[in-house]
C-alpha positions as CSV (number, residue, x, y, z in Angstrom):
1,M,107.9,221.8,116.4
2,R,107.5,225.2,118.4
3,I,105.8,225.4,121.7
4,T,104.6,228.3,123.3
5,R,104.1,228.3,127.2
6,R,102.3,230.8,129.4
7,L,103.5,230.2,133.1
8,Y,101.9,231.7,136.1
9,G,101.1,234.9,133.6
10,R,104.9,235.1,132.2
11,K,105.1,234.0,128.6
12,A,108.0,231.9,127.4
13,D,109.1,230.5,124.1
14,S,110.9,227.7,123.0
15,G,111.7,227.2,119.5
16,K,113.1,223.3,119.7
17,T,114.1,221.2,117.3
18,R,112.1,218.3,116.9
19,N,114.6,215.8,118.3
20,E,114.9,217.8,121.6
21,F,113.2,217.8,124.9
22,P,111.7,221.2,125.3
23,R,113.0,222.3,128.6
24,V,112.8,225.3,130.8
25,P,115.3,226.7,133.4
26,L,116.0,226.3,137.2
27,P,114.9,227.9,139.6
28,L,111.4,227.1,139.1
29,V,108.3,229.0,140.0
30,R,107.1,225.7,141.7
31,A,109.2,226.9,144.5
32,G,106.1,228.2,146.3
33,I,103.8,225.6,145.6
34,P,102.9,223.5,148.6
35,G,104.4,220.1,148.8
36,A,107.1,220.8,146.1
37,P,110.5,219.1,146.4
38,R,112.9,221.1,148.8
39,A,115.5,221.0,146.2
40,A,113.6,223.0,143.9
41,R,113.2,225.9,146.4
42,G,116.5,225.1,147.4
43,E,117.4,224.1,151.4
44,D,116.4,227.9,152.5
45,G,113.3,227.7,150.5
46,Q,114.0,230.8,148.3
47,G,114.5,229.1,145.1
48,G,117.0,227.5,143.0
49,G,118.5,224.0,143.3
50,R,118.3,221.1,141.3
51,R,116.2,218.2,141.6
52,G,117.5,214.4,141.3
53,G,121.0,215.8,140.7
54,H,120.0,217.1,136.9
55,D,120.5,220.8,135.9
56,E,117.4,220.6,133.8
57,Q,114.5,218.7,133.3
58,P,112.1,218.3,130.6
59,A,109.2,220.4,130.2
60,A,106.6,218.0,130.7
61,V,108.3,217.1,134.1
62,E,108.6,220.6,135.2
63,L,105.2,221.7,133.9
64,G,103.6,218.8,136.0
65,E,105.5,219.8,139.0
66,R,104.1,223.7,138.7
67,A,100.8,222.6,138.8
68,G,101.4,221.0,142.3
69,M,100.3,217.9,141.2
70,R,103.4,215.6,142.3
71,R,102.3,214.3,145.8
72,G,103.9,213.4,149.1
73,R,107.0,215.5,148.6
74,P,108.8,217.2,151.6
75,G,109.0,221.0,151.8
76,S,107.8,223.9,153.5
77,Q,104.5,225.4,152.9
78,D,105.9,228.9,152.7
79,G,108.9,230.2,150.6
80,A,108.9,233.0,148.1
81,A,108.4,231.9,144.3
82,D,112.0,234.1,143.7
83,G,110.2,237.0,141.9
84,D,108.2,234.7,139.4
85,A,104.3,235.7,139.0
86,E,101.7,234.8,141.8
87,L,100.9,231.1,141.8
88,A,97.8,230.6,139.7
89,G,96.5,227.8,142.4
90,H,97.5,224.6,144.2
91,V,96.0,221.3,145.1
92,E,95.7,219.9,148.3
93,H,95.6,216.2,147.3
94,G,93.8,213.4,148.9
95,R,95.0,209.8,148.7
96,C,93.4,207.4,146.1
97,G,93.2,204.0,147.8
98,A,94.2,205.3,151.1
99,S,92.8,207.2,154.4
100,G,92.0,210.8,154.0
101,P,89.8,212.6,151.4
102,A,88.9,210.7,148.5
103,R,89.4,213.7,145.8
104,D,91.5,216.7,145.4
105,T,90.4,220.0,147.0
106,V,91.6,222.9,144.8
107,V,92.1,226.2,146.3
108,A,92.9,229.5,144.5
109,P,95.8,231.6,145.3
110,G,94.8,233.6,148.3
111,R,91.6,232.1,149.0
112,G,90.5,229.5,151.7
113,L,88.4,226.7,151.5
114,D,85.2,228.9,152.5
115,S,86.0,231.6,149.9
116,P,83.1,232.4,147.7
117,G,83.3,232.3,144.0
118,L,85.4,229.5,143.6
119,E,83.4,227.9,140.8
120,R,84.7,230.6,138.3
121,A,88.1,232.2,137.4
122,E,89.7,234.3,134.6
123,P,89.9,232.7,131.1
124,A,92.7,231.3,130.2
125,Q,95.3,232.3,127.6
126,D,96.1,229.2,125.7
127,A,96.1,225.4,126.5
128,V,99.2,225.0,128.8
129,S,98.0,228.1,131.4
130,A,94.6,226.8,131.3
131,A,95.9,223.5,132.5
132,L,97.7,225.5,135.4
133,T,95.2,228.0,136.1
134,R,91.8,225.9,135.5
135,P,88.9,227.1,137.4
136,H,88.2,223.8,139.5
137,R,84.9,223.5,141.2
138,L,84.9,222.3,144.8
139,L,84.0,218.6,145.1
140,E,82.4,217.0,147.6
141,P,84.6,214.4,149.5
142,L,83.6,210.9,148.8
143,G,84.4,210.2,152.4
144,T,87.5,208.9,154.3
145,R,88.3,205.4,152.9
146,E,90.1,202.9,155.3
147,E,93.3,201.6,153.9
148,G,92.5,199.5,151.1
149,A,89.4,200.7,150.3
150,G,90.3,201.1,146.6
151,C,89.9,204.0,144.2
152,E,86.9,205.5,142.4
153,M,88.7,207.1,139.8
154,G,87.0,210.7,138.9
155,P,88.5,213.4,137.1
156,E,90.2,214.8,139.7
157,E,92.0,211.7,140.6
158,F,92.9,211.1,137.2
159,R,94.4,214.5,137.0
160,A,96.6,214.0,139.8
161,A,97.6,210.7,138.8
162,G,97.9,211.6,135.2
163,H,100.4,214.4,136.2
164,E,102.3,211.8,138.1
165,L,102.2,209.3,135.0
166,I,103.2,212.1,132.6
167,D,106.1,213.3,134.9
168,W,107.1,209.5,135.4
169,I,107.1,209.2,131.2
170,A,109.3,212.3,130.3
171,D,111.8,211.5,133.3
172,Y,111.8,207.9,131.5
173,R,112.5,209.0,128.2
174,A,115.4,211.2,129.2
175,R,117.1,208.6,130.9
176,I,116.8,205.9,128.2
177,P,120.3,206.5,126.8
178,Q,121.5,205.3,130.2
179,L,119.5,201.9,130.4
180,P,120.7,198.7,128.6
181,V,119.5,198.6,125.4
182,Q,118.5,194.6,125.6
183,A,116.2,193.6,128.7
184,Q,118.6,192.0,131.4
185,V,116.0,189.7,132.9
186,R,115.7,186.0,132.6
187,P,112.6,184.0,131.6
188,G,109.9,184.4,134.1
189,E,111.8,186.9,136.0
190,V,109.1,189.7,135.5
191,A,106.3,187.4,136.2
192,A,107.9,186.1,139.5
193,K,107.4,189.9,140.8
194,L,103.9,189.8,140.2
195,P,101.2,188.3,142.7
196,D,99.4,184.9,141.8
197,R,96.1,186.6,142.1
198,A,94.4,189.8,140.9
199,P,93.9,192.4,143.8
200,E,90.6,192.3,145.5
201,E,91.0,195.8,146.8
202,G,92.4,199.1,144.9
203,E,96.0,199.8,145.5
204,P,97.5,203.4,145.9
205,F,98.5,204.9,142.4
206,D,102.1,205.7,144.2
207,R,102.3,201.8,144.6
208,V,101.5,201.1,141.0
209,L,103.9,203.7,139.8
210,A,106.4,202.5,141.8
211,D,106.0,198.7,140.7
212,L,106.1,200.0,136.9
213,E,109.5,201.2,137.6
214,R,110.5,198.0,139.8
215,V,108.9,195.4,137.8
216,V,108.2,196.5,133.9
217,V,111.1,198.7,133.3
218,P,113.7,196.2,133.5
219,G,111.9,193.5,131.3
220,V,111.7,196.1,128.2
221,T,113.9,195.7,125.6
222,Q,114.6,199.9,125.1
223,V,113.7,200.4,121.3
224,Q,113.6,203.9,121.8
225,H,117.5,203.8,122.5
226,P,119.8,206.0,120.3
227,R,121.8,202.4,120.0
228,Y,119.0,200.0,118.9
229,F,119.6,198.6,115.7
230,G,117.7,195.6,116.1
231,W,114.7,194.2,113.9
232,F,113.2,197.6,112.4
233,P,112.5,200.7,114.1
234,A,109.8,200.9,116.4
235,N,109.5,204.7,117.0
236,A,107.2,206.1,119.4
237,T,107.3,209.8,119.2
238,L,106.3,211.9,121.9
239,T,104.0,213.9,119.8
240,S,102.2,210.5,118.9
241,V,102.2,209.5,122.6
242,L,100.0,212.6,123.1
243,G,97.5,211.5,120.3
244,D,97.2,208.1,122.0
245,L,96.7,209.6,125.1
246,A,94.0,211.6,123.8
247,A,92.5,208.9,122.1
248,G,92.1,206.9,125.3
249,G,90.9,209.8,127.0
250,L,88.0,210.1,124.6
251,G,87.3,206.5,124.8
252,A,85.3,206.5,121.7
253,L,83.6,203.5,120.2
254,G,84.6,202.6,116.6
255,I,81.9,200.6,115.3
256,T,80.1,202.8,112.9
257,W,80.3,206.4,111.9
258,Q,77.5,207.0,114.0
259,S,79.1,205.7,117.1
260,A,82.0,208.4,116.7
261,P,81.9,210.7,113.6
262,A,85.1,212.2,114.3
263,L,86.8,208.8,114.7
264,T,85.8,207.9,111.1
265,E,86.5,211.7,109.6
266,V,89.7,212.0,111.1
267,E,91.0,208.8,110.2
268,E,89.4,209.8,106.3
269,V,91.6,213.2,106.5
270,V,95.0,211.8,107.9
271,V,95.2,208.6,105.5
272,E,94.4,211.3,102.6
273,W,97.1,213.1,104.2
274,L,99.8,210.2,104.0
275,R,98.5,209.2,100.7
276,E,99.5,212.6,99.2
277,L,102.6,212.6,101.1
278,T,103.6,209.6,99.6
279,A,102.4,210.0,96.2
280,L,100.1,207.1,95.8
281,P,97.7,207.2,92.9
282,A,94.9,210.3,93.8
283,S,92.1,207.8,93.4
284,W,93.3,205.2,95.9
285,K,91.6,205.4,99.3
286,G,93.0,204.2,102.6
287,V,92.4,202.6,106.1
288,I,94.3,202.0,109.1
289,Q,94.6,198.6,110.7
290,D,96.6,197.5,113.7
291,T,99.6,196.1,111.8
292,A,101.0,194.9,108.2
293,S,100.2,191.2,109.0
294,S,96.4,192.3,109.5
295,A,96.6,194.4,106.1
296,C,97.9,191.7,104.0
297,L,95.6,189.4,105.6
298,V,92.5,191.4,104.3
299,A,94.5,192.3,100.7
300,L,94.7,188.5,100.3
301,L,91.0,187.8,101.3
302,A,90.0,190.5,98.5
303,A,92.4,188.7,96.3
304,R,90.5,185.4,96.9
305,E,87.2,186.6,96.2
306,R,88.2,188.5,93.2
307,A,89.7,185.3,91.8
308,T,86.9,183.2,92.7
309,D,84.0,185.6,92.0
310,Y,82.8,186.2,95.7
311,S,82.9,182.3,96.6
312,E,82.3,183.5,100.1
313,V,78.6,183.8,99.6
314,R,78.6,180.0,98.0
315,G,80.7,177.3,99.1
316,G,83.9,179.2,99.9
317,L,87.2,177.6,98.6
318,Q,86.3,174.1,99.2
319,A,83.7,174.4,96.4
320,E,86.3,175.5,93.8
321,T,87.5,172.9,91.1
322,A,91.2,174.3,90.9
323,P,93.5,175.4,93.6
324,L,94.4,179.1,93.9
325,T,98.2,179.9,94.2
326,V,99.7,182.8,95.8
327,Y,103.6,184.2,94.6
328,T,106.2,186.1,96.5
329,T,109.8,185.3,97.5
330,E,111.9,183.6,100.4
331,H,113.0,187.0,101.8
332,A,109.1,188.2,102.4
333,H,108.0,188.6,106.1
334,S,106.9,185.9,107.7
335,S,103.1,187.2,107.9
336,I,102.8,186.8,104.2
337,A,103.0,183.0,104.6
338,K,100.7,183.4,107.5
339,A,98.2,185.2,106.0
340,V,98.3,182.8,102.7
341,A,97.1,180.2,105.2
342,L,94.7,181.8,107.0
343,A,92.9,182.9,104.1
344,G,92.5,179.3,103.1
345,F,94.9,179.1,100.1
346,G,97.0,176.9,102.0
347,R,100.8,176.8,102.6
348,D,101.4,174.3,99.5
349,N,100.0,177.0,97.4
350,L,102.5,179.4,98.2
351,R,105.3,180.1,95.6
352,L,108.5,181.4,96.4
353,V,110.2,182.8,93.5
354,E,113.8,182.8,92.7
355,V,115.3,185.9,93.5
356,N,118.7,187.9,92.0
357,P,121.6,186.5,93.9
358,V,123.1,189.9,94.5
359,T,120.1,192.2,95.0
360,Y,117.5,189.5,96.6
361,A,114.8,191.2,94.8
362,M,112.3,189.0,93.0
363,R,113.3,188.1,89.3
364,P,110.4,188.7,86.8
365,E,111.3,186.1,84.4
366,A,111.2,183.5,87.1
367,L,108.2,184.7,88.0
368,A,106.8,184.2,84.6
369,V,108.0,180.7,84.4
370,T,106.5,179.8,87.4
371,L,103.1,181.1,86.4
372,E,102.9,179.1,83.3
373,A,104.1,175.9,85.2
374,D,101.3,176.2,87.4
375,V,98.5,177.1,85.0
376,A,99.9,174.2,83.0
377,A,99.0,171.9,86.1
378,G,95.5,173.3,86.2
379,R,96.3,176.0,88.8
380,R,94.8,179.3,88.9
381,P,97.1,182.1,90.3
382,A,95.4,184.5,92.5
383,A,98.0,187.0,94.1
384,V,101.5,188.2,94.0
385,V,102.8,190.1,97.0
386,V,105.6,192.5,95.9
387,N,108.2,193.4,98.5
388,T,109.6,196.9,98.9
389,G,111.9,196.4,101.6
390,T,112.1,192.8,102.4
391,T,112.8,191.8,106.1
392,G,116.2,190.5,105.7
393,T,118.0,192.9,103.4
394,T,115.6,195.4,102.6
395,A,115.5,194.4,99.0
396,V,112.9,195.8,96.4
397,D,111.2,193.8,94.0
398,P,110.8,195.3,90.3
399,L,107.1,196.3,90.8
400,A,106.9,197.7,87.4
401,Q,108.1,194.5,85.7
402,I,106.0,192.4,87.9
403,V,102.4,194.2,87.1
404,P,102.2,193.3,83.4
405,L,102.5,189.4,84.1
406,A,99.8,190.0,87.1
407,R,97.5,191.5,84.9
408,Q,98.1,188.9,82.0
409,Y,96.8,186.2,84.4
410,G,94.2,188.4,86.4
411,M,96.4,188.5,89.6
412,W,95.6,190.5,92.4
413,V,99.1,192.6,93.4
414,H,99.7,193.8,96.8
415,V,102.9,195.6,97.7
416,D,104.0,195.0,101.3
417,A,106.0,198.3,102.2
418,A,105.7,197.7,105.9
419,M,108.9,199.6,106.9
420,A,110.1,201.0,103.6
421,G,106.7,202.9,103.3
422,S,108.0,205.6,105.3
423,A,110.8,206.3,102.9
424,L,108.0,207.3,100.3
425,L,107.7,210.8,102.2
426,L,111.1,211.6,100.2
427,P,110.6,212.1,96.5
428,E,114.1,210.7,95.8
429,M,112.9,207.1,97.1
430,R,109.8,207.0,95.3
431,W,111.5,204.8,92.5
432,M,110.9,201.8,94.7
433,I,107.2,201.7,93.8
434,D,107.5,202.7,90.1
435,G,104.3,201.0,88.5
436,V,102.2,200.9,91.7
437,E,99.5,202.2,89.4
438,G,98.8,198.9,88.4
439,A,98.6,197.7,91.8
440,D,95.7,196.7,93.6
441,S,96.9,197.5,97.6
442,L,99.6,198.8,99.6
443,A,100.7,198.8,103.2
444,W,103.2,200.3,105.0
445,N,103.5,200.9,108.9
446,P,103.8,204.2,110.3
447,H,104.6,202.7,113.8
448,K,108.0,201.9,112.4
449,W,110.2,204.4,111.0
450,L,107.9,207.2,110.6
451,G,107.5,207.2,114.4
452,T,103.9,206.9,115.1
453,I,103.5,204.9,118.4
454,G,101.9,201.5,117.4
455,D,99.8,199.8,116.6
456,C,99.3,201.8,113.2
457,S,99.3,200.5,109.8
458,L,97.8,201.7,106.7
459,L,96.3,200.0,104.0
460,Y,95.3,201.6,100.7
461,V,93.0,199.9,98.0
462,A,92.5,200.8,94.1
463,D,89.0,199.5,94.5
464,P,87.6,200.0,98.0
465,G,84.0,199.2,96.5
466,H,85.4,195.4,96.2
467,L,87.1,195.7,99.7
468,I,83.7,196.7,101.2
469,R,81.7,194.1,99.4
470,V,84.4,191.2,100.7
471,M,84.3,192.3,104.0
472,S,80.9,194.3,105.0
473,T,78.5,192.7,107.4
474,N,75.3,194.8,108.3
475,P,73.4,193.6,111.1
476,S,70.0,195.1,112.1
477,Y,71.6,197.0,115.3
478,L,74.2,199.1,113.5
479,R,71.7,200.7,111.1
480,S,71.7,204.3,111.0
481,G,70.0,207.1,108.8
482,V,73.3,207.8,107.1
483,D,73.9,204.9,106.0
484,G,75.3,205.2,102.1
485,E,76.3,208.7,103.0
486,V,79.3,208.1,105.0
487,T,82.3,205.7,105.1
488,Q,81.7,202.7,107.7
489,Y,85.4,201.5,108.4
490,K,84.0,198.3,110.1
491,D,83.7,197.0,106.6
492,W,87.1,197.8,105.5
493,G,88.9,194.8,107.8
494,I,88.3,192.1,109.8
495,P,87.2,193.9,113.4
496,L,84.0,195.7,114.3
497,G,85.0,197.7,117.1
498,R,88.2,199.9,116.2
499,R,90.2,202.1,118.1
500,F,90.8,205.7,117.6
501,R,94.4,205.4,116.0
502,A,93.8,208.0,113.7
503,L,94.8,210.8,116.5
504,K,98.2,209.5,117.0
505,L,99.0,210.2,113.4
506,W,97.0,213.5,113.5
507,F,98.9,214.6,116.4
508,Q,102.4,213.5,115.2
509,L,101.7,215.3,111.6
510,R,100.3,218.4,113.1
511,L,102.9,218.7,115.8
512,E,106.0,217.9,114.0
513,G,105.3,218.7,110.2
514,A,106.3,216.6,107.1
515,E,109.5,218.4,106.6
516,A,110.9,217.7,109.9
517,I,110.3,213.7,109.4
518,R,111.8,214.0,105.9
519,A,114.9,215.5,107.6
520,R,115.1,212.7,109.9
521,L,114.4,210.1,107.3
522,R,117.2,211.5,105.2
523,R,119.5,211.7,108.2
524,D,119.2,207.8,108.9
525,L,119.7,207.0,105.2
526,D,122.9,209.1,105.4
527,N,124.4,207.2,108.3
528,A,123.6,203.8,106.8
529,R,125.6,204.9,103.7
530,W,128.6,206.0,105.9
531,F,128.2,202.8,108.1
532,A,128.3,200.7,105.0
533,D,131.6,202.4,104.2
534,Q,133.4,202.0,107.3
535,V,132.4,198.5,106.9
536,S,133.5,197.5,103.7
537,S,136.8,199.4,103.6
538,A,137.8,197.6,107.0
539,P,139.6,194.2,106.5
540,G,138.1,191.2,107.4
541,W,134.4,192.9,107.2
542,R,132.0,192.5,104.5
543,V,128.8,194.2,103.2
544,L,126.5,191.4,101.9
545,A,123.9,193.0,100.3
546,P,123.1,196.8,98.5
547,V,122.3,199.1,101.2
548,I,119.3,200.8,99.7
549,L,117.3,202.0,103.1
550,Q,118.6,202.2,106.4
551,T,119.6,198.4,107.0
552,V,123.2,197.4,106.4
553,V,123.9,193.6,106.3
554,L,126.9,192.7,107.2
555,R,129.6,190.0,108.4
556,H,133.1,189.6,110.0
557,E,135.1,187.0,108.4
558,P,137.6,185.7,110.5
559,A,140.8,184.2,108.7
560,G,140.4,180.6,106.9
561,A,136.2,180.9,107.1
562,V,135.6,182.8,103.7
563,S,137.8,183.2,100.7
564,A,138.8,186.4,99.2
565,T,135.8,186.5,96.8
566,G,133.5,185.8,99.2
567,V,133.1,182.0,99.2
568,V,132.2,180.5,102.6
569,L,135.1,177.8,103.2
570,D,133.8,176.7,106.8
571,A,130.4,177.5,107.3
572,D,130.1,176.4,111.0
573,A,133.1,178.0,112.1
574,L,131.7,181.2,110.6
575,N,128.1,180.9,112.1
576,A,129.5,179.9,115.4
577,H,131.9,183.3,115.2
578,T,129.1,185.6,113.8
579,L,126.6,184.7,116.8
580,A,129.1,184.5,119.5
581,W,130.2,188.3,119.0
582,A,126.3,189.3,118.0
583,D,125.2,187.6,121.1
584,S,128.0,189.4,123.1
585,V,127.3,192.8,121.8
586,N,123.5,192.5,122.6
587,A,124.3,190.6,126.0
588,S,126.4,193.7,127.1
589,G,123.3,196.3,127.0
590,A,125.6,199.0,125.2
591,A,123.3,198.2,121.8
592,L,121.3,195.9,120.0
593,V,121.8,194.2,116.5
594,T,119.9,191.4,114.7
595,P,121.5,187.9,113.7
596,S,119.7,186.9,110.4
597,L,120.3,183.7,107.8
598,L,121.2,185.0,104.6
599,D,121.9,182.4,101.9
600,G,122.0,179.6,104.9
601,V,124.8,181.6,106.8
602,W,124.4,184.0,109.8
603,S,125.1,187.5,108.9
604,V,124.3,190.5,111.4
605,R,121.5,193.2,110.4
606,V,122.1,196.9,111.7
607,S,118.9,198.5,111.2
608,I,119.3,202.4,111.8
609,G,116.5,204.5,112.4
610,A,115.7,205.0,116.0
611,E,114.5,208.5,116.5
612,R,117.5,209.9,118.7
613,T,120.1,207.9,116.5
614,E,123.0,210.0,115.5
615,R,126.2,209.7,113.9
616,R,128.2,209.5,117.2
617,D,125.8,206.5,117.9
618,I,126.9,204.8,114.9
619,E,130.3,205.5,115.7
620,E,130.2,203.8,119.2
621,L,128.5,201.0,117.6
622,W,131.1,200.3,115.1
623,S,133.8,200.5,117.6
624,L,131.7,198.1,119.9
625,L,131.2,195.6,117.0
626,R,134.9,195.5,116.1
627,Q,136.0,195.0,119.6
628,A,133.3,192.0,119.8
629,A,134.1,190.5,116.7
630,L,137.9,190.4,117.8
631,D,137.3,189.2,121.1
632,A,135.3,186.3,119.5
633,E,138.1,185.2,117.2
634,P,139.1,181.3,117.9
635,A,142.7,182.5,118.9
636,R,141.3,184.8,121.4
637,R,138.8,182.4,123.3
């Protein structure tokens, strides 16, 4: 991503790589802004110095401060700008929720409050200079409020508060590597810092922002941390955060095309971009769901209705003469079992098919045997959920071999690629979905490894007409003159109201570009292979599953607990040891890993893929794991 900035008439270019925070050097032109921190100008008011002990600050922080949107900071009202261009303007702030002017009063450079012509200014050269030199009209004050009178937040109050919040987020992201990865709070500790009742009167924004730091941050497990290796990547790239902010600012109502045409059509475009980037069949169509859990439920509802010839318009499953069955493996995500229950199949009708004991992938021959037995017993196979990247080991079920069996029995084929779907941007990883043209649906989450801030899940279907028939409702108050000409996403899922989620993807893809994302994914795959090699070659350590993607499942084996061939001799001792060293790593705050059961014995998953994780972070983790395992051995305790 390349960023071009025009600051107070001076152009500055920075060609930063995707993983770097764009930065600008000090001294700052903010030196002449009234209310700017004294350290920014130097104690003599002539520029230079540093803020908060940092030699540099992210560009988002500096831009906000150059715009003069930080409030309540000490400093002289005069002082030179150290040779920089003339200030574009400054803001004299009232205090939202406190006494004083209720809204910001904006003054152009060299003019007083009574100067004429404040309604217009020179056209801005680009978006950044527009933000810094925006021609603000003078706002009529709402009057002086008494303390605690609250805040009727209009655009100018929002502008001031928003600059402070963006500054805070940029500072927060920059210092994440210095924070403990796992939240260091006890149950109830966060709630104890909050009042029992909602405030009757509004509070100053500064107080809310202070509590964000004091109350919330300590209670957040830092999944954006470079040494976060838990669960799966939950990246929230700042490019997508900008899109999420834009979506919130627009406040669009996504119930029909007519309520927000752009919400629908931007979504249509970005899901098509990602269909093409992941090489899914050209005839498939997509929709953004909140999570893969919801996407799977929608897919199984569609499967149910195809198997019963639309029983929803009759007596539903209660009127069916034979139970419907669904197939997956014990390594499938827990949301599959939940979706089976919620879709009305019942958990007794979920079949967990045998897996390969080495790869943990579904065995097609075992599926065939199970299908034959169910049909012989009078049951009706309805759907099979194929795992592309299981939760525990990232195992990949052989889709190409499962599809023919599904077609033989008329089953719906849903591919759950929640985390692994991001890897489909890489041509060399598309073997994972060989045979996908015979499937009916596929879901994956950009809000995991790809880096789109949650929630954002993609559901693609081969037959959108069937999905629409199953999910559509058409109340009279939603009728419009373009029905039949446009996509109505209300008929592609469970909710009626929908957020403008597509903007997160749109911003991220445009600002980063697909090739930068591919480079990051390949980095993570390479780091996982390197780490697996280190573990495999270390005495007393074992990699327990093939490393197909970015997750390494491992175990430390103290003397006497496991045989040389990997047979567990003392499961209780091994489990206690594994949980002890894994818990000590997590409690330290230095890194986060996930203990997980595999073949009935505790193992540890190291899921690599946080946006800022580099090889040095893997090296530090490996050193930490070895020391923790050594300290947890019985002879050392």
